[in-house]
C-alpha positions as CSV (number, residue, x, y, z in Angstrom):
1,M,20.1,7.1,10.2
2,Q,16.6,8.7,9.5
3,Y,13.4,6.4,9.9
4,S,10.1,6.3,8.5
5,W,7.0,3.4,8.8
6,I,4.1,2.5,7.0
7,V,1.2,1.7,8.8
8,L,-1.4,0.2,7.6
9,A,-5.2,-0.8,9.7
10,W,-8.0,-2.6,7.8
11,V,-11.3,-0.7,9.2
12,G,-14.1,-3.1,6.7
13,P,-15.4,-2.5,3.3
14,D,-18.1,0.6,4.8
15,L,-15.6,2.5,5.1
16,E,-15.1,4.4,2.1
17,D,-18.8,5.1,2.4
18,R,-18.5,7.1,5.7
19,L,-15.1,9.0,4.4
20,L,-17.0,10.3,1.2
21,K,-19.7,11.5,4.2
22,S,-17.0,12.7,6.9
23,D,-16.8,15.7,8.3
24,L,-13.5,15.9,9.8
25,A,-11.3,14.8,6.4
26,S,-11.5,15.8,2.6
27,V,-10.5,12.8,0.1
28,E,-9.1,13.3,-3.2
29,P,-7.9,11.3,-5.9
30,N,-3.9,10.5,-5.9
31,P,-3.6,10.2,-9.9
32,G,0.6,10.3,-9.7
33,F,1.3,8.3,-6.2
34,L,2.1,5.6,-8.3
35,K,4.0,7.1,-11.4
36,P,6.9,7.5,-9.7
37,L,7.4,3.3,-9.4
38,G,7.1,2.8,-13.1
39,I,2.8,2.4,-12.9
40,V,1.3,4.5,-15.2
41,S,-1.8,2.5,-16.7
42,E,-4.9,3.5,-15.9
43,R,-5.4,0.1,-14.7
44,A,-4.1,0.3,-11.5
45,Y,-5.1,0.3,-7.8
46,R,-4.9,3.5,-6.7
47,P,-5.0,5.1,-3.5
48,W,-6.9,8.0,-2.2
49,V,-5.4,11.2,-0.1
50,I,-7.2,11.8,3.4
51,K,-6.6,15.2,5.0
52,P,-7.8,15.2,8.2
53,Y,-9.0,19.3,9.2
54,I,-7.8,21.3,12.1
55,E,-10.0,20.2,15.1
56,V,-8.8,16.5,14.7
57,W,-4.8,17.4,15.0
58,Q,-6.0,19.6,18.1
59,E,-7.9,16.6,19.5
60,I,-5.0,14.3,19.3
61,S,-2.8,16.5,20.9
62,R,-5.4,17.7,23.6
63,K,-5.5,13.9,24.1
64,I,-1.7,13.6,24.4
65,N,-1.1,16.9,26.3
66,R,-4.3,15.8,28.7
67,E,-3.7,12.2,29.9
68,T,-0.1,11.7,29.7
69,D,3.2,13.2,30.5
70,G,4.2,14.2,26.9
71,K,4.2,17.1,24.9
72,V,3.3,17.7,21.9
73,F,2.8,20.7,19.7
74,G,1.1,21.0,15.8
75,R,-2.7,21.6,14.4
76,S,-1.4,20.3,11.1
77,S,-0.2,16.8,9.9
78,Q,3.7,17.7,11.2
79,F,3.5,17.4,15.4
80,T,6.8,18.7,17.5
81,I,6.3,15.4,20.4
82,Q,8.8,15.4,23.8
83,D,8.5,12.6,26.9
84,S,8.4,13.6,29.8
85,T,12.5,12.9,30.5
86,G,13.2,16.6,29.1
87,S,15.4,15.1,25.7
88,K,15.0,16.6,22.9
89,P,11.9,17.1,21.2
90,R,11.5,14.9,18.3
91,H,9.2,16.1,14.4
92,Y,7.1,13.7,13.0
93,N,5.0,13.8,9.6
94,F,2.0,11.7,9.4
95,N,0.2,11.2,6.1
96,L,-3.1,9.1,5.5
97,R,-3.9,7.3,2.7
98,F,-7.1,5.0,1.9
99,Y,-6.9,1.5,-0.3
100,R,-10.3,1.2,-1.3
101,P,-13.1,0.0,0.1
102,G,-11.5,-0.5,3.8
103,T,-7.8,-0.4,4.3
104,L,-6.1,2.9,6.0
105,C,-2.8,3.6,5.7
106,V,-0.4,6.2,8.2
107,E,2.8,7.1,6.6
108,V,5.4,8.4,9.6
109,H,8.2,10.1,9.0
110,L,10.8,11.2,11.5
111,V,12.7,14.1,10.6
112,E,15.7,14.2,12.9
113,D,18.4,11.4,12.6
114,I,19.0,10.1,15.5
115,G,20.4,6.3,16.8
116,Q,24.2,6.3,17.5
117,S,24.7,2.4,17.9
118,T,23.7,-0.8,16.7
119,E,21.5,-1.0,20.3
120,D,19.4,2.4,19.0
121,F,19.4,1.0,15.5
122,F,16.9,-2.3,16.7
123,S,15.3,0.2,19.6
124,D,14.7,2.8,16.8
125,R,13.4,0.5,14.0
126,D,9.9,-0.6,16.1
127,L,7.4,2.3,16.1
128,A,6.1,1.3,19.8
129,N,9.9,2.8,21.1
130,H,9.0,6.1,19.8
131,P,7.0,7.8,22.8
132,F,3.6,9.0,21.8
133,V,4.0,8.1,18.6
134,P,1.7,5.2,18.9
135,T,-1.2,7.3,19.9
136,V,-1.3,9.5,17.4
137,V,-1.6,6.6,15.0
138,D,-3.9,5.2,17.0
139,C,-6.0,8.4,17.3
140,L,-5.9,9.4,13.6
141,I,-6.9,5.5,12.6
142,G,-10.2,5.8,15.6
143,I,-11.4,9.7,14.3
144,I,-10.9,9.2,10.7
145,S,-12.8,5.2,10.8
146,T,-15.9,6.3,12.8
147,G,-15.7,10.8,12.2
148,Q,-15.9,10.9,15.6
149,L,-13.9,13.3,17.4
150,S,-14.9,11.7,20.9
151,G,-16.2,8.2,21.8
152,Y,-13.8,6.9,19.0
153,P,-12.0,3.7,19.8
154,T,-8.3,3.1,20.6
155,S,-6.4,0.5,21.0
156,N,-6.8,-0.2,17.0
157,S,-5.4,-3.2,15.0
158,Y,-2.8,-1.7,12.9
159,S,0.9,-3.2,11.6
160,A,3.8,-0.6,11.4
161,K,6.8,-1.5,8.3
162,P,10.0,0.6,9.2
163,A,12.1,2.0,6.2
164,M,15.6,3.1,7.1
165,L,18.8,5.1,5.5
166,M,21.7,5.0,6.5
167,P,24.7,6.2,6.0
168,A,27.8,4.7,6.4
169,P,30.5,6.0,8.2
170,V,33.3,5.8,5.0
171,G,33.8,7.0,2.1
172,E,33.1,5.9,-1.7
173,N,36.5,4.2,-1.9
174,D,36.2,2.0,1.1
175,F,32.2,1.5,1.3
176,E,32.1,-1.7,-0.5
177,T,34.6,-3.5,2.3
178,W,32.3,-1.6,4.9
179,R,29.4,-3.2,3.3
180,D,31.3,-6.3,3.5
181,S,31.8,-6.5,6.5
182,S,28.5,-5.4,8.0
183,K,26.1,-7.6,6.0
184,D,25.4,-9.2,9.1
185,E,23.9,-5.9,10.5
186,I,22.2,-4.8,7.7
187,V,20.5,-7.8,7.0
188,G,19.5,-8.4,10.7
189,L,18.1,-4.6,10.6
190,L,16.4,-5.8,8.0
191,I,14.5,-8.8,9.4
192,N,14.3,-7.5,13.0
193,N,16.8,-9.8,13.7
194,K,18.6,-8.7,17.1
195,H,20.8,-11.8,17.4
196,F,22.3,-11.4,13.8
197,D,25.5,-12.4,15.0
198,H,24.8,-15.7,15.2
199,A,22.7,-15.7,11.7
200,S,23.9,-18.2,9.3
201,D,25.9,-16.9,6.3
202,Y,23.9,-19.3,4.0
203,L,20.5,-16.6,4.9
204,V,22.8,-13.2,4.8
205,Q,23.9,-14.1,1.1
206,K,20.5,-15.4,0.1
207,I,18.5,-12.3,1.4
208,F,21.9,-10.3,-0.8
209,D,21.2,-12.4,-3.7
210,K,17.6,-11.8,-3.6
211,N,18.3,-8.2,-3.9
212,K,21.2,-7.6,-5.5
213,E,19.0,-6.6,-9.2
214,M,17.7,-3.6,-7.3
215,D,21.1,-2.1,-7.1
216,V,22.9,-2.3,-10.2
217,K,22.7,1.5,-11.2
218,Y,25.0,2.2,-7.9
219,A,26.4,-1.0,-7.1
220,R,29.5,0.3,-5.9
221,S,27.7,3.4,-4.0
222,V,25.2,2.1,-2.5
223,L,23.2,-1.4,-1.0
224,S,19.5,-1.4,-0.5
225,L,17.5,-4.0,0.8
226,I,13.8,-4.9,0.7
227,S,11.6,-7.9,2.1
228,K,8.0,-7.7,3.9
229,Q,10.0,-6.6,7.2
230,G,10.6,-3.6,5.5
231,V,13.4,-1.1,3.8
232,I,17.0,-0.4,4.5
233,T,19.3,1.3,1.7
234,T,23.0,2.6,3.4
235,Y,25.3,4.7,1.5
236,P,28.5,6.1,1.8
237,A,28.1,9.5,4.3
238,Q,31.2,11.1,3.3
239,G,31.7,12.4,0.2
240,G,30.2,11.6,-3.4
241,D,27.1,13.3,-5.1
242,L,24.8,10.5,-5.0
243,A,22.9,11.1,-1.8
244,R,20.2,12.9,-3.9
245,D,19.7,10.0,-6.4
246,I,20.5,7.5,-3.5
247,K,17.1,9.0,-1.1
248,R,14.9,9.4,-4.2
249,E,15.4,5.7,-5.0
250,H,15.0,4.4,-1.1
251,V,11.4,6.1,-1.3
252,R,10.1,4.6,-4.2
253,R,11.1,1.3,-3.1
254,F,9.1,2.4,0.7
255,R,5.9,2.8,-1.9
256,F,6.8,-0.4,-3.8
257,L,6.3,-1.7,-0.1
258,E,3.6,-0.1,1.2
259,Y,2.0,-0.9,-2.0
260,A,2.4,-4.8,-1.9
261,L,0.8,-4.2,1.3
262,A,-2.5,-3.1,0.4
263,L,-2.7,-5.5,-2.6
264,Q,-2.0,-8.3,0.1
265,K,-4.4,-6.7,2.8
266,F,-6.9,-6.5,-0.6
267,I,-6.9,-10.1,-1.3
268,E,-7.0,-11.2,2.4
269,K,-10.5,-9.3,3.1
270,Y,-11.9,-10.4,-0.6
271,R,-14.6,-12.7,1.2
272,D,-15.7,-9.7,3.3
273,I,-15.2,-7.4,0.1
274,R,-17.1,-9.4,-2.3
275,T,-19.8,-10.2,0.4
276,D,-20.9,-6.7,1.2
277,N,-20.7,-5.9,-1.9
278,R,-20.6,-7.6,-5.2
279,E,-20.1,-5.4,-8.3
280,R,-17.3,-3.2,-6.0
281,A,-15.0,-5.9,-5.5
282,E,-15.1,-7.3,-8.8
283,F,-14.5,-4.2,-10.2
284,L,-11.3,-3.6,-7.7
285,L,-10.1,-6.9,-8.3
286,F,-9.4,-5.9,-12.1
287,L,-7.6,-2.9,-10.5
288,C,-5.4,-5.2,-9.0
289,T,-5.2,-8.4,-10.9
290,P,-2.2,-6.7,-13.7
291,F,-0.1,-6.5,-10.4
292,L,-0.7,-9.3,-8.3
293,S,1.9,-11.4,-10.1
294,E,5.5,-11.9,-9.7
295,K,5.6,-11.4,-13.6
296,A,4.5,-7.5,-14.0
297,N,6.3,-5.5,-16.4
298,L,6.9,-1.6,-15.3
299,P,8.0,-0.6,-18.7
300,K,9.2,2.9,-17.0
301,T,12.0,0.6,-14.6
302,V,13.9,-2.0,-14.8
303,T,14.8,-2.0,-11.1
304,G,11.1,-1.2,-9.9
305,T,10.5,-4.7,-11.9
306,N,13.0,-6.6,-10.4
307,T,11.8,-4.6,-6.5
308,W,8.0,-5.9,-7.7
309,R,9.3,-9.1,-8.4
310,I,10.8,-9.5,-5.2
311,L,7.8,-8.0,-2.5
312,A,5.2,-10.2,-4.9
313,E,7.1,-13.2,-4.0
314,E,7.9,-12.4,-0.2
315,F,3.8,-11.7,-0.1
316,S,3.1,-15.1,-2.1
317,L,0.1,-11.9,-4.4
318,E,0.2,-14.9,-7.2
319,R,-0.7,-17.8,-4.6
320,S,-3.1,-15.5,-2.7
321,V,-5.1,-14.9,-6.2
322,G,-5.1,-18.5,-6.8
323,A,-6.6,-19.1,-3.5
324,L,-9.6,-17.1,-4.4
325,E,-12.7,-18.7,-5.5
326,K,-12.7,-19.3,-9.3
327,T,-15.6,-17.7,-9.8
328,H,-15.1,-14.9,-8.2
329,T,-12.4,-14.4,-10.2
330,S,-13.8,-15.5,-13.4
331,E,-16.9,-13.0,-12.5
332,S,-14.7,-10.1,-12.4
333,E,-12.8,-10.7,-15.6
334,A,-16.1,-11.9,-17.6
335,K,-16.6,-8.1,-17.1
336,E,-12.9,-6.5,-18.3
337,E,-15.2,-5.7,-21.8
338,Y,-17.4,-3.0,-19.5
339,Y,-15.0,-2.0,-17.3
340,I,-12.4,-0.5,-20.0
341,A,-15.6,1.8,-20.9
342,I,-14.5,3.8,-18.4
343,K,-12.3,6.9,-19.2
344,G,-10.7,9.9,-18.1
345,G,-10.0,8.9,-14.6
346,G,-13.0,7.4,-14.2
347,Y,-11.3,4.3,-12.4
348,D,-10.0,6.4,-9.4
349,A,-12.6,8.9,-9.1
350,L,-14.4,10.0,-6.1
351,N,-17.9,8.4,-7.9
352,Y,-16.2,5.7,-9.7
353,M,-19.0,3.4,-8.3
354,E,-21.3,5.4,-10.5
355,N,-19.5,4.8,-13.2
356,V,-18.8,0.8,-12.4
357,Y,-22.4,0.5,-12.2
358,N,-23.4,2.4,-15.4
359,V,-20.9,0.4,-17.7
360,T,-21.8,-2.8,-16.5
361,R,-25.8,-2.1,-17.1
362,P,-25.6,-4.9,-19.5
363,S,-24.5,-7.0,-17.4
364,R,-27.2,-7.5,-15.3
365,N,-30.2,-7.2,-18.3
366,W,-30.3,-10.6,-19.7
367,L,-31.5,-9.4,-22.2
368,A,-29.5,-6.4,-23.2
369,R,-26.4,-9.3,-22.3
370,D,-27.4,-12.0,-24.6
371,F,-27.8,-9.3,-27.1
372,R,-24.4,-8.2,-26.6
373,S,-22.7,-11.4,-26.7
374,S,-24.8,-12.8,-29.6
375,K,-26.2,-15.6,-28.1
376,I,-29.6,-14.8,-28.0
377,V,-30.1,-14.5,-32.2
378,P,-29.8,-18.2,-32.6
379,W,-32.1,-18.8,-29.6
380,V,-34.9,-16.3,-30.6
381,I,-34.1,-17.8,-34.6
382,T,-34.8,-21.4,-33.1
383,T,-37.8,-20.1,-31.0
384,L,-39.3,-18.4,-34.1
385,V,-38.9,-21.5,-36.7
386,A,-40.1,-23.5,-34.1
387,I,-43.2,-21.4,-33.6
388,L,-43.9,-20.8,-37.1
389,I,-43.8,-25.0,-37.8
390,G,-46.4,-24.8,-35.0
391,L,-48.4,-23.3,-36.4
392,L,-48.2,-25.0,-40.1
393,K,-48.9,-28.5,-38.4
394,Y,-52.2,-26.6,-37.0
395,F,-53.6,-25.0,-39.8
396,F,-52.5,-27.6,-42.5
């Protein structure tokens, strides 16, 4: 089994300002992140890439080697980690992304295939069961969120969701039979139900039916299921030349899950974000809005649209937006005419708030705003007429 995890931590709306001033990491726009998902519109809630400098990785390596009985080797985003039992070392990649203004995302990828039994699979899907990996994640969150190499917080709060790529021990001709006989186990791994053999047939079939539109391209040679608990993809290990395409589709679905988690966190924290900076909150809500619906259309990919429908429903994104105060959403909608004036990648630029403040200046100036909407014209005419009538009465 191959494993990856997406880790999300809400740090706070002031994280954006600290990141832009950080001496420990570079921050860059990531305009291509959403393209594999079929999201090509400029108007989208895109993450930035965070690249910690070498001293960050050195600090984490020293901390584990000095304070634990584990061993860590590496000075970059790939660590070789060995526990105290002397077992074979494992290689993990760590990549960081940032969703404005306060969500930190750590993607963890285990390079090796591991696990032989169902018991192994359930243990390995939990990031906490990978020695010292949670320590690396915790340190990354503490260091990046504070910009400090010492005295940074540990025991940070975060959630981790797995993506599991599972080669089935059969060839293509036997895959459908194996899939049907393994339904309970596959669904159990997806939703982390270790007692899957006691699950109702209704639950298993419901999850299969919900996901059936995702696999229409390779229905006889792959099974991929997605939910808010994670992603699992299984395919015949023996024979066939679809493995590369299947793995690519698996990664795309994992990216969809990350995006849904980030949007959910944004809506969940919207009131805090708006309290901190109203202009920023309204603009970011404008970027998020097209994808907060189960009916969101991704014109570049049919399976992507189906995947997003499942996740939007799982995370109740549309209902979450409906729970926001109407004044919050209407104020963001009212400024769309200003936001669309931002051109050339300005939505995702590191100085995007300068662009936002520049184009929305008329909305903060009542005279310019009313002239723009023509509301002031009737008022001016009415006022002038009233003054003229008053003068005529006074003099005549």
